[in-house]
DSSP file (Angstrom, degrees, kcal/mol; ACC not computed):
  #  RESIDUE AA STRUCTURE BP1 BP2  ACC     N-H-->O    O-->H-N    N-H-->O    O-->H-N    TCO  KAPPA ALPHA  PHI   PSI    X-CA   Y-CA   Z-CA
    1    1 A M              0   0    0      0, 0.0     2,-0.5     0, 0.0     0, 0.0   0.000 360.0 360.0 360.0 130.3    0.0    0.0    0.0
    2    2 A V        -     0   0    0      2,-0.0     2,-0.3     0, 0.0     0, 0.0  -0.789 360.0-169.5 -94.2 126.6    1.4    3.4   -1.0
    3    3 A E        +     0   0    0     -2,-0.5     2,-0.3     2,-0.0     0, 0.0  -0.860  20.9 130.4-113.3 150.7    1.0    6.2    1.5
    4    4 A G        -     0   0    0     -2,-0.3     2,-0.4     2,-0.0    -2,-0.0  -0.956  52.9 -84.5 178.8 169.4    1.6    9.8    1.0
    5    5 A N        -     0   0    0     -2,-0.3     2,-0.5     0, 0.0    -2,-0.0  -0.711  30.9-146.5 -91.1 140.2    0.3   13.3    1.4
    6    6 A I        -     0   0    0     -2,-0.4     2,-0.1     3,-0.0     5,-0.0  -0.916  21.6-128.6-103.5 129.9   -2.0   14.8   -1.2
    7    7 A S     >  -     0   0    0     -2,-0.5     4,-0.7     1,-0.1     3,-0.4  -0.462  10.4-127.2 -79.9 150.7   -1.6   18.5   -1.7
    8    8 A L  H >> S+     0   0    0      1,-0.2     4,-1.2     2,-0.2     3,-0.9   0.856 109.6  62.1 -60.1 -35.7   -4.5   20.9   -1.6
    9    9 A K  H 34 S+     0   0    0      1,-0.3     4,-0.4     2,-0.2     3,-0.4   0.872  98.8  54.1 -61.2 -37.1   -3.5   22.2   -4.9
   10   10 A S  H 34 S+     0   0    0     -3,-0.4    -1,-0.3     1,-0.2    -2,-0.2   0.711 113.1  43.7 -71.2 -18.1   -4.0   18.8   -6.6
   11   11 A L  H XX S+     0   0    0     -3,-0.9     3,-2.1    -4,-0.7     4,-1.0   0.595  86.1  94.2 -97.3 -14.4   -7.5   18.7   -5.3
   12   12 A N  H >X S+     0   0    0     -4,-1.2     4,-0.9    -3,-0.4     3,-0.7   0.820  78.2  59.2 -52.2 -38.6   -8.5   22.3   -6.1
   13   13 A D  H 34 S+     0   0    0     -4,-0.4    -1,-0.3     1,-0.2    -2,-0.1   0.783 110.5  44.0 -63.4 -25.4  -10.0   21.4   -9.4
   14   14 A H  H <4 S+     0   0    0     -3,-2.1    -1,-0.2     1,-0.1    -2,-0.2   0.614 119.1  39.6 -93.7 -15.3  -12.5   19.1   -7.7
   15   15 A I  H << S+     0   0    0     -4,-1.0     9,-2.4    -3,-0.7     2,-0.3   0.247  98.5  85.5-122.0  11.8  -13.4   21.4   -4.7
   16   16 A T  B  < S-A   23   0A   0     -4,-0.9     2,-0.4     7,-0.3     7,-0.2  -0.854  76.4-116.8-114.6 153.3  -13.7   24.8   -6.4
   17   17 A C     >  -     0   0    0      5,-3.1     4,-1.8    -2,-0.3    20,-0.2  -0.714  14.8-149.4 -83.8 130.5  -16.5   26.5   -8.1
   18   18 A H  T  4 S+     0   0    0     18,-0.5    -1,-0.1    -2,-0.4    19,-0.1   0.325  94.1  54.9 -87.3  10.4  -15.8   27.1  -11.8
   19   19 A I  T  4 S+     0   0    0      3,-0.1    -1,-0.2    19,-0.0    18,-0.0   0.796 126.4  15.2 -99.1 -52.0  -18.0   30.2  -11.8
   20   20 A C  T  4 S-     0   0    0      2,-0.1    -2,-0.2     3,-0.0     3,-0.1   0.583  92.6-133.3 -99.1 -11.7  -16.5   32.2   -8.8
   21   21 A N     <  +     0   0    0     -4,-1.8     2,-0.2     1,-0.3    -3,-0.1   0.635  68.0 117.0  64.9  17.7  -13.2   30.2   -8.6
   22   22 A G  S    S-     0   0    0      1,-0.1    -5,-3.1    -5,-0.1    -1,-0.3  -0.544  79.0 -74.6-100.8 173.6  -13.6   29.9   -4.8
   23   23 A Y  B     -A   16   0A   0     -7,-0.2    -7,-0.3    -2,-0.2    -1,-0.1  -0.393  66.7 -84.9 -65.8 149.6  -14.0   26.8   -2.7
   24   24 A L        -     0   0    0     -9,-2.4     2,-0.5    50,-0.1     3,-0.2  -0.317  44.5-169.4 -60.7 129.7  -17.5   25.3   -3.0
   25   25 A I  S    S-     0   0    0      1,-0.2    14,-1.4    -3,-0.1    15,-0.3  -0.990  76.8  -5.2-121.5 121.5  -20.0   26.8   -0.6
   26   26 A D  S    S-     0   0    0     -2,-0.5    13,-0.7    12,-0.2    -1,-0.2   0.975  95.5-133.2  57.0  57.8  -23.3   24.9   -0.3
   27   27 A A  E     -B   38   0B   0     -3,-0.2    44,-3.0    44,-0.2     2,-0.4  -0.088  29.4-174.5 -46.5 128.5  -22.2   22.6   -3.1
   28   28 A T  E     -BC  37  70B   0      9,-2.9     9,-2.7    42,-0.3     2,-0.4  -0.998   8.3-152.6-135.5 129.6  -24.9   22.1   -5.7
   29   29 A T  E     -BC  36  69B   0     40,-3.2    40,-2.4    -2,-0.4     2,-0.5  -0.823  17.6-126.9-109.2 138.6  -24.7   19.6   -8.6
   30   30 A I  E  >  - C   0  68B   0      5,-2.7     4,-2.4    -2,-0.4     3,-0.3  -0.722  22.6-146.9 -78.3 123.4  -26.3   19.7  -12.0
   31   31 A T  T  4 S+     0   0    0     36,-3.2    -1,-0.1    -2,-0.5    37,-0.1   0.740  89.4  55.6 -69.9 -22.5  -28.1   16.4  -12.2
   32   32 A E  T  4 S+     0   0    0     35,-0.5    -1,-0.2     1,-0.1    36,-0.1   0.852 127.7  12.3 -80.1 -34.5  -27.7   16.0  -16.0
   33   33 A C  T  4 S-     0   0    0     -3,-0.3    -2,-0.2     2,-0.1    -1,-0.1   0.515  93.5-127.6-120.6  -9.2  -23.9   16.4  -16.2
   34   34 A L     <  +     0   0    0     -4,-2.4     2,-0.3     1,-0.3    -3,-0.1   0.682  54.2 148.1  68.6  23.2  -22.8   16.1  -12.6
   35   35 A H        -     0   0    0     -5,-0.3    -5,-2.7    -6,-0.0     2,-0.4  -0.696  35.7-144.8 -85.0 144.1  -20.8   19.3  -12.5
   36   36 A T  E     +B   29   0B   0     -2,-0.3   -18,-0.5    -7,-0.2     2,-0.3  -0.881  25.0 160.9-119.0 141.9  -20.8   21.0   -9.1
   37   37 A F  E     -B   28   0B   0     -9,-2.7    -9,-2.9    -2,-0.4     2,-0.1  -0.869  49.8 -71.5-142.9 172.1  -20.8   24.7   -8.2
   38   38 A C  E  >  -B   27   0B   0     -2,-0.3     4,-2.6   -11,-0.2     5,-0.3  -0.498  47.4-122.9 -64.6 142.7  -21.7   27.0   -5.2
   39   39 A K  H  > S+     0   0    0    -14,-1.4     4,-2.3   -13,-0.7     5,-0.2   0.936 111.0  47.1 -55.7 -50.2  -25.4   27.1   -4.8
   40   40 A T  H  > S+     0   0    0    -15,-0.3     4,-2.2     1,-0.2    -1,-0.2   0.911 112.4  50.8 -59.4 -43.2  -25.6   30.9   -5.2
   41   41 A C  H  > S+     0   0    0      1,-0.2     4,-2.5     2,-0.2    -1,-0.2   0.937 112.2  44.4 -62.0 -48.7  -23.3   30.9   -8.3
   42   42 A I  H  X S+     0   0    0     -4,-2.6     4,-2.5     1,-0.2    -1,-0.2   0.855 111.9  52.4 -71.7 -32.1  -25.3   28.2  -10.2
   43   43 A I  H  X S+     0   0    0     -4,-2.3     4,-1.0    -5,-0.3    -1,-0.2   0.933 112.2  46.0 -65.8 -43.8  -28.6   29.8   -9.4
   44   44 A M  H  X S+     0   0    0     -4,-2.2     4,-0.6    -5,-0.2     3,-0.4   0.910 113.8  49.7 -62.9 -41.4  -27.4   33.1  -10.7
   45   45 A W  H >X S+     0   0    0     -4,-2.5     4,-1.9     1,-0.2     3,-1.4   0.920 108.2  52.1 -61.6 -45.3  -26.0   31.5  -13.7
   46   46 A L  H 3< S+     0   0    0     -4,-2.5    -1,-0.2     1,-0.3    18,-0.2   0.670  96.9  67.5 -72.1 -16.2  -29.1   29.6  -14.5
   47   47 A K  H 3< S+     0   0    0     -4,-1.0    -1,-0.3    -3,-0.4    -2,-0.2   0.779 116.6  26.6 -69.1 -24.1  -31.2   32.7  -14.4
   48   48 A E  H << S+     0   0    0     -3,-1.4     2,-0.3    -4,-0.6    -2,-0.2   0.661 125.3  40.4-109.2 -23.2  -29.4   33.9  -17.5
   49   49 A H     <  -     0   0    0     -4,-1.9    -1,-0.1    -5,-0.1    15,-0.1  -0.890  51.9-154.0-130.8 155.3  -28.3   30.6  -19.2
   50   50 A Q  S    S+     0   0    0     -2,-0.3     9,-2.1     2,-0.1     2,-0.3  -0.067  75.0  79.4-115.3  30.5  -29.8   27.2  -19.9
   51   51 A V  B    S-D   58   0C   0      7,-0.2     7,-0.2    -6,-0.1    -2,-0.1  -0.937  88.0 -97.4-135.1 156.4  -26.5   25.4  -20.1
   52   52 A C     >  -     0   0    0      5,-2.0     4,-1.5    -2,-0.3    -2,-0.1  -0.546  30.9-135.9 -67.3 134.4  -23.9   24.0  -17.8
   53   53 A P  T  4 S+     0   0    0      0, 0.0    -1,-0.1     0, 0.0   -11,-0.0   0.706  99.5  40.9 -67.7 -17.3  -21.1   26.6  -17.4
   54   54 A M  T  4 S+     0   0    0      3,-0.1    -2,-0.0     1,-0.0    -3,-0.0   0.908 131.4  15.4 -95.0 -53.4  -18.4   23.9  -17.7
   55   55 A C  T  4 S-     0   0    0      2,-0.1     3,-0.1     0, 0.0    -1,-0.0   0.516  89.4-130.4-104.4  -5.1  -19.5   21.5  -20.4
   56   56 A K     <  +     0   0    0     -4,-1.5     2,-0.1     1,-0.2    -6,-0.1   0.634  45.7 163.7  65.8  15.7  -22.2   23.7  -22.1
   57   57 A D        -     0   0    0     -6,-0.1    -5,-2.0     1,-0.1     2,-0.2  -0.449  34.7-129.2 -60.7 134.3  -24.7   20.8  -22.0
   58   58 A Q  B     -D   51   0C   0     -7,-0.2     2,-0.3    -2,-0.1    -7,-0.2  -0.603  16.9-117.5 -86.6 149.1  -28.2   22.2  -22.5
   59   59 A F        -     0   0    0     -9,-2.1     5,-0.1    -2,-0.2    -1,-0.1  -0.657   8.2-146.7 -87.0 142.8  -31.0   21.4  -20.2
   60   60 A L  S    S+     0   0    0     -2,-0.3     2,-0.3     3,-0.1    -1,-0.1   0.818  81.9  66.4 -76.3 -31.9  -34.1   19.6  -21.5
   61   61 A Q  S    S-     0   0    0      1,-0.1    -2,-0.1     2,-0.1     6,-0.1  -0.645  75.7-139.7 -92.5 148.2  -36.4   21.4  -19.2
   62   62 A T  S    S+     0   0    0     -2,-0.3     2,-1.3     1,-0.2     3,-0.1   0.758  96.5  69.6 -76.3 -23.6  -37.2   25.0  -19.4
   63   63 A R    >   -     0   0    0      1,-0.2     3,-1.9     2,-0.1    -1,-0.2  -0.701  67.3-179.8 -94.2  85.4  -37.2   25.3  -15.6
   64   64 A S  G >   +     0   0    0     -2,-1.3     3,-2.1     1,-0.3    -1,-0.2   0.714  69.6  72.7 -64.2 -23.6  -33.5   24.7  -15.1
   65   65 A L  G >  S+     0   0    0      1,-0.3     3,-0.9     2,-0.2    -1,-0.3   0.679  87.0  66.1 -67.1 -14.2  -33.6   24.9  -11.3
   66   66 A L  G <  S+     0   0    0     -3,-1.9    -1,-0.3     1,-0.2    -2,-0.2   0.623  92.3  65.0 -75.5 -11.9  -35.2   21.5  -11.3
   67   67 A N  G <  S+     0   0    0     -3,-2.1   -36,-3.2    -4,-0.2   -35,-0.5   0.231  89.6  80.7 -95.8  12.8  -31.9   20.1  -12.7
   68   68 A I  E <   -C   30   0B   0     -3,-0.9     2,-0.3   -38,-0.3   -38,-0.2  -0.918  52.4-175.0-123.4 149.1  -29.8   20.9   -9.6
   69   69 A R  E     -C   29   0B   0    -40,-2.4   -40,-3.2    -2,-0.3     2,-0.1  -0.996  31.7-107.0-140.2 143.2  -29.4   19.1   -6.3
   70   70 A S  E     -C   28   0B   0     -2,-0.3   -42,-0.3   -42,-0.2     3,-0.1  -0.378  24.6-154.3 -63.8 145.8  -27.6   19.9   -3.1
   71   71 A D     >  +     0   0    0    -44,-3.0     4,-2.1     1,-0.1   -44,-0.2  -0.680  22.7 166.9-125.1  76.4  -24.4   17.8   -2.6
   72   72 A P  H  > S+     0   0    0      0, 0.0     4,-2.4     0, 0.0     5,-0.1   0.800  74.5  58.4 -65.0 -28.2  -23.9   17.7    1.2
   73   73 A T  H  > S+     0   0    0      2,-0.2     4,-2.0     1,-0.2     5,-0.1   0.942 108.8  43.6 -67.3 -46.1  -21.3   14.9    1.0
   74   74 A L  H  > S+     0   0    0      1,-0.2     4,-2.4     2,-0.2    -1,-0.2   0.895 112.7  53.6 -63.4 -39.2  -19.0   16.9   -1.3
   75   75 A Q  H  X S+     0   0    0     -4,-2.1     4,-2.5     1,-0.2    -2,-0.2   0.910 107.1  50.8 -63.9 -40.5  -19.5   20.0    0.9
   76   76 A D  H  X S+     0   0    0     -4,-2.4     4,-1.9     1,-0.2    -1,-0.2   0.905 109.7  51.4 -61.2 -40.4  -18.5   18.0    4.0
   77   77 A I  H  X S+     0   0    0     -4,-2.0     4,-2.2     2,-0.2    -2,-0.2   0.916 109.0  50.1 -61.2 -44.8  -15.4   16.9    2.1
   78   78 A V  H  X S+     0   0    0     -4,-2.4     4,-2.7     1,-0.2    -2,-0.2   0.932 110.2  50.2 -59.3 -46.5  -14.5   20.5    1.2
   79   79 A Y  H  < S+     0   0    0     -4,-2.5     7,-0.3     1,-0.2     6,-0.3   0.858 112.3  47.6 -62.3 -35.5  -15.0   21.5    4.8
   80   80 A K  H  < S+     0   0    0     -4,-1.9    -1,-0.2    -5,-0.2    -2,-0.2   0.856 115.5  44.3 -72.4 -35.5  -12.6   18.7    6.0
   81   81 A I  H  < S+     0   0    0     -4,-2.2    -2,-0.2     1,-0.2    -1,-0.2   0.851 112.0  53.1 -77.8 -36.8  -10.0   19.5    3.4
   82   82 A V  S >< S-     0   0    0     -4,-2.7     3,-1.7    -5,-0.2     4,-0.4  -0.828  85.6-143.2-106.9  96.6  -10.0   23.3    3.8
   83   83 A P  T 3  S+     0   0    0      0, 0.0    -3,-0.1     0, 0.0    -2,-0.0  -0.286  81.0  13.6 -60.9 137.4   -9.5   24.1    7.5
   84   84 A G  T 3> S+     0   0    0     -5,-0.2     4,-2.4     1,-0.1     5,-0.2   0.272  92.5 108.5  86.0 -13.2  -11.4   27.1    8.8
   85   85 A L  H <> S+     0   0    0     -3,-1.7     4,-2.5    -6,-0.3     5,-0.2   0.921  80.0  47.8 -66.1 -42.9  -13.7   27.4    5.7
   86   86 A F  H  > S+     0   0    0     -4,-0.4     4,-2.8    -7,-0.3     5,-0.2   0.942 113.5  47.3 -61.3 -47.7  -16.8   26.1    7.6
   87   87 A T  H  > S+     0   0    0      1,-0.2     4,-2.4     2,-0.2    -2,-0.2   0.912 112.7  50.0 -60.8 -43.9  -16.2   28.5   10.6
   88   88 A E  H  X S+     0   0    0     -4,-2.4     4,-2.1     1,-0.2    -1,-0.2   0.928 114.1  43.6 -60.8 -47.3  -15.6   31.4    8.2
   89   89 A N  H  X S+     0   0    0     -4,-2.5     4,-2.4     2,-0.2    -2,-0.2   0.875 112.6  52.7 -69.2 -37.3  -18.9   30.7    6.3
   90   90 A F  H  X S+     0   0    0     -4,-2.8     4,-2.1    -5,-0.2    -1,-0.2   0.911 109.7  49.2 -62.8 -42.5  -20.8   30.1    9.5
   91   91 A S  H  X S+     0   0    0     -4,-2.4     4,-1.5     2,-0.2    -2,-0.2   0.914 112.0  48.4 -63.6 -44.2  -19.7   33.4   10.8
   92   92 A L  H  X S+     0   0    0     -4,-2.1     4,-0.9     1,-0.2    -2,-0.2   0.891 110.3  51.9 -62.7 -39.3  -20.6   35.2    7.6
   93   93 A F  H >< S+     0   0    0     -4,-2.4     3,-0.7     1,-0.2    -1,-0.2   0.904 108.6  50.4 -63.4 -42.1  -24.0   33.5    7.6
   94   94 A Q  H 3< S+     0   0    0     -4,-2.1    -1,-0.2     1,-0.2    -2,-0.2   0.806 105.0  58.2 -67.3 -28.7  -24.7   34.7   11.2
   95   95 A M  H 3<        0   0    0     -4,-1.5    -1,-0.2     1,-0.2    -2,-0.2   0.745 360.0 360.0 -71.7 -23.8  -23.8   38.3   10.3
   96   96 A K    <<        0   0    0     -4,-0.9    -1,-0.2    -3,-0.7    -2,-0.2   0.500 360.0 360.0 -76.7 360.0  -26.5   38.5    7.6
């Protein structure tokens, strides 16, 4: 069995939002292509577009918000990999 450390940089492509380029916050996945974004980012995107921002797959339904689902497992992984991110987001949420 090979053991070793995995750098955060090598995981960034999997745990960042490709709309805002930040770490995923309230990870939300498009059900048709399985690309994941921050919930706020993808909702704002889908108000203007009917395609995935990464692969440009078009949605079959006109109500594109029906094509997204929360991804709590991925969000938990992001919070475990990026120390302090949960606390920072929780503090910002409480300030609103």
